[in-house]
C-alpha positions in Angstrom: 40.3 73.8 147.4 42.4 76.9 148.0 45.5 78.3 146.1 47.3 75.2 146.2 44.4 73.9 144.5 44.1 70.6 146.7 47.7 70.1 146.1 49.9 68.3 148.2 52.5 71.1 146.9 52.8 75.3 147.9 51.5 76.6 144.2 52.5 80.3 143.4 50.5 82.5 141.3 51.5 84.7 138.6 49.7 87.0 136.3 49.9 89.5 134.5 46.5 91.1 132.6 46.7 91.2 128.6 50.2 89.6 128.8 51.4 88.7 125.1 53.9 86.4 124.4 56.7 88.0 123.5 57.2 89.5 127.1 56.6 85.4 128.8 60.3 85.1 129.4 61.1 88.1 131.0 58.1 88.5 133.3 58.7 84.6 134.1 62.1 85.8 135.2 60.9 89.0 137.4 58.4 86.4 138.8 61.2 83.8 139.9 64.0 86.5 141.4 65.2 85.6 145.0 62.9 82.5 144.7 64.3 78.8 143.9 63.6 77.4 140.7 60.3 75.2 140.6 59.8 71.6 140.6 56.9 72.9 137.9 56.2 75.8 136.0 52.5 75.8 133.8 52.5 78.5 131.3 49.1 79.4 130.0 49.5 82.1 127.1 49.6 83.2 124.0 46.0 83.8 123.2 46.6 87.4 123.8 48.6 86.9 120.1 45.9 85.5 118.2 44.6 88.6 115.5 47.9 90.7 116.5 50.6 89.0 115.5 50.9 85.6 112.5 50.1 82.5 113.9 53.3 81.0 112.3 56.2 83.6 113.7 53.0 83.0 117.5 54.7 79.6 117.4 58.3 80.0 116.5 58.4 82.6 119.3 56.6 79.7 121.6 58.7 76.7 120.4 62.3 79.0 120.8 61.2 80.1 123.8 59.9 76.7 125.3 63.9 75.4 124.6 65.2 78.5 126.2 63.9 78.1 129.5 63.9 74.5 129.6 68.0 75.0 129.2 67.7 77.3 132.0 65.9 75.6 134.9 66.9 71.9 133.5 65.4 70.5 136.8 61.8 72.2 136.1 59.3 70.1 134.4 57.8 72.7 132.0 54.3 71.7 131.1 51.9 74.3 128.4 48.6 74.4 128.7 46.8 74.8 125.0 45.6 78.1 124.4 41.2 77.9 125.4 38.3 79.0 123.4 36.8 82.3 125.2 33.8 83.6 124.9 34.6 86.8 123.5 37.8 87.5 121.2 39.2 90.9 121.3 39.5 90.9 117.4 37.3 91.4 114.9 36.9 88.0 113.1 36.3 85.5 115.7 35.8 83.0 113.6 39.3 83.5 111.7 41.1 83.7 115.2 39.5 80.3 116.4 40.8 78.6 113.5 44.1 80.4 114.0 43.8 78.8 117.9 43.3 75.2 116.7 46.1 75.7 114.4 48.6 76.8 117.1 47.2 74.2 119.2 47.7 71.8 116.5 51.5 72.8 115.3 52.3 72.9 119.5 51.3 69.2 120.3 52.5 67.8 117.3 56.0 69.8 118.3 55.7 68.6 122.1 54.9 65.3 121.4 58.5 64.3 119.8 59.5 64.6 123.5 56.4 62.5 124.7 55.6 65.5 126.9 51.4 65.8 126.3 48.4 65.5 127.9 45.0 66.4 126.7 42.0 68.2 129.2 39.6 65.7 128.7 37.5 67.2 131.2 38.2 70.5 129.2 35.7 71.5 126.2 32.8 72.5 124.9 29.7 69.9 125.3 28.0 70.4 121.3 25.2 68.4 120.3 25.3 66.0 117.4 23.4 67.1 114.5 20.7 64.0 115.0 20.6 65.5 118.2 19.9 69.1 117.0 17.7 68.2 114.2 15.2 66.1 116.7 14.9 69.6 119.3 14.7 71.6 116.2 11.6 68.9 115.1 9.8 69.3 118.2 9.1 73.0 118.1 7.1 75.2 117.0 7.0 77.3 114.0 7.9 80.6 115.8 10.3 78.7 118.0 12.2 77.6 114.8 12.4 80.7 113.3 14.0 82.2 116.8 16.0 79.8 116.9 17.5 80.2 113.0 17.4 84.3 113.2 19.5 83.6 116.5 22.2 81.1 114.1 21.9 83.1 110.8 23.2 86.4 113.3 26.8 84.2 115.0 27.0 83.2 111.2 27.0 87.2 110.2 29.1 87.5 112.5 32.5 86.4 110.8 31.1 87.5 107.0 31.9 90.4 104.8 29.7 93.1 104.3 28.9 91.9 100.6 27.6 88.2 102.3 25.7 89.1 104.9 22.5 90.5 102.2 23.1 86.4 101.0 22.2 85.1 104.3 19.7 87.7 105.0 17.8 86.9 101.7 18.2 82.7 102.2 16.8 83.2 105.6 13.4 84.9 104.8 13.2 81.8 101.9 13.8 79.6 104.3 11.3 81.4 107.1 8.6 81.4 104.3 9.2 77.3 103.7 8.5 76.7 107.0 5.4 78.3 107.4 4.4 76.6 104.5 1.8 72.9 104.1 3.8 69.7 103.3 1.9 69.9 99.9 3.5 73.5 99.2 7.0 72.6 100.1 6.6 69.9 97.9 5.7 71.7 94.8 8.7 74.7 95.8 11.2 71.4 95.5 9.5 70.1 92.5 9.3 73.6 90.7 13.5 74.1 91.8 15.0 70.9 91.2 12.4 69.3 88.3 12.0 66.6 90.3 9.5 65.1 92.5 10.6 64.5 95.9 8.9 61.0 95.3 10.8 60.1 92.2 13.9 60.9 94.7 12.9 59.3 97.1 12.4 56.3 95.1 15.9 56.8 93.2 
């Protein structure tokens, strides 16, 4: 497709690794120095700010700068690209950072929708299996495969936990492993002891 992405237009790329939103406007002015104002300006920025500044401060800066750019380049169509998911965040708590990313994105969409200037990315999304498909896949696995799958899932969950929560997760994981290795009658006995109600009685209610 080339640097112009197969479009009938000249596309110029300006990038700065690690760029944060506060330096975006000076960077745009420096990049456009000596050039005519573009017909379209696509901005993809903000991900490096997550975890380093508050989400509210980031949103406030984004709104103000976009308004200023619109005033400075009235003939330019300005497009804001949403902050996309990453395989690895630099911040300590990736779960918290992803929530902030979603919150910032939602607020900016609502802000821009007032001018009816939003367009979603239907083809850029993370594929996820439904819970029913995940359960079907798990039921078809051998006990060792289930244990491996549960272990990997617990490792991902523990990354976003506090140190005091991790021992509890490890304990629950060990209990689940023992239960998966039991016969159906042994599981029913355990469930009856835990709930005080027979599984067969529960199904009849």
